[in-house]
Residue, then its C-alpha position, 0 to 999 in steps of 0.5 A: m647797891i643800884i643808884v638810878e637818877g634822871s629828870a625830865r620835863i613835864p608838858e604844863g597842865a599835866w602835873d596833876k595826872a604826873e603826880a597821880a601816877m607818880k604817887k601809885m608808883i612810888v608807894a607800890s615800888r617802896f613796897e617791893e624787895g630790895c628797895i631801899e629809896y624810891a622818889y619823885s620831885r619837883d625843881l624848886i627852880d625850874t618848876n617844869l623838871l620832874r627830879i628821879i631818885e632810887r636806890w636798890k639792893d642790887k641789879a636783880a631787884l632793879v629788873s624784878h621793878f621792871a616787870e611789875p605790874h605797877m611798872a607797866e601801868f606806869r608807863q601807860a600813864l606815861a605815855e599819855i602825860g608825854p614827859q620830854d627830855l626823860k633822862v634816867r641813868m643806872y649807876e652801881a655804887e658802894p656808899e660811904p658817909l660824907p664827912l659834913 
């Protein structure tokens, strides 16, 4: 499994535009082959901080995701929104349940 996690700062006044773009991206991405989870969230304490979490079946599914038309549309929206401190990382993982 591939896990993508990241964060970005959304500028003041840009959240409405960012949310509209993110919702479209989430819906389209969740229908992609190999997508296990795809979500964005707003930090509860630092409200300008966006959290990113994705889980993909394998690296091929993630590579295919980057070639999707909705990804190009999302990149264009991001360029207009101007997120700051964008950091996104990919990890290979073998999931194990945590004993809670």
